[in-house]
C-alpha positions as a printed Julia matrix, in Angstrom:
75×3 Matrix{Float64}:
 53.59  -9.56  -56.61
 56.99  -7.86  -56.72
 57.32  -4.39  -58.21
 59.17  -4.95  -61.47
 60.28  -2.03  -63.68
 57.75  -2.95  -66.38
 54.93  -3.14  -63.83
 55.81   0.29  -62.45
 55.67   1.74  -65.96
 52.15   0.39  -66.52
 50.76   1.42  -63.14
 51.5    5.11  -62.6
 51.14   6.68  -59.19
 49.16   9.82  -58.41
 52.21  12.07  -58.73
 52.79  10.83  -62.29
 49.13  11.34  -63.13
 49.21  14.9   -61.81
 52.26  15.56  -63.98
 50.58  14.04  -67.04
 47.43  16.06  -66.36
 49.42  19.28  -66.43
 51.37  18.15  -69.51
 48.14  17.34  -71.35
 47.11  20.98  -71.13
 50.19  22.09  -73.04
 50.71  19.27  -75.52
 48.94  16.2   -76.88
 49.79  13.07  -74.9
 51.01   9.92  -76.6
 48.63   6.98  -76.8
 50.66   5.2   -74.09
 50.39   8.21  -71.75
 46.63   8.44  -72.38
 46.15   4.73  -71.68
 48.12   4.99  -68.43
 46.08   8.02  -67.34
 42.75   6.42  -68.14
 43.72   3.21  -66.38
 44.75   5.04  -63.24
 41.77   7.39  -63.2
 39.41   4.44  -63.57
 40.42   3.42  -60.04
 41.42   6.76  -58.46
 38.69   9.29  -57.67
 41.22  11.81  -56.33
 43.08  12.02  -59.65
 39.82  12.14  -61.58
 38.73  15.1   -59.44
 42.13  16.77  -59.84
 41.96  16.44  -63.62
 38.45  17.93  -63.7
 39.5   20.8   -61.46
 42.48  21.6   -63.69
 40.28  21.61  -66.81
 37.8   23.92  -65.07
 40.56  26.26  -63.91
 42.15  26.35  -67.39
 38.78  27.18  -68.92
 38.11  29.93  -66.38
 41.56  31.43  -66.86
 41.11  31.53  -70.64
 37.89  33.54  -70.18
 39.39  35.86  -67.56
 39.28  39.44  -68.73
 37.14  38.77  -71.79
 33.92  39.68  -69.98
 35.42  42.8   -68.37
 35.99  44.69  -71.62
 33.66  47.7   -72.01
 31.37  47.8   -75.03
 33.05  49.56  -77.95
 29.93  51.17  -79.4
 29.47  53.49  -76.37
 31.73  56.53  -75.73
């Protein structure tokens, strides 16, 4: 089946998914972007793992420094 422009838009490659994964952490994705991501990740374990790793890293970074603060009730 030849690669037509409309087919390329519906079937994103891993690079596009990585970009969308990073974008999704800063802004809500459109329904079309979410559908494309879910479709790709249904067949690509590498991108699914990448997305999970980015979520884990974002969560860890948001907690960084919060646990290091000394208690305020002690001098």
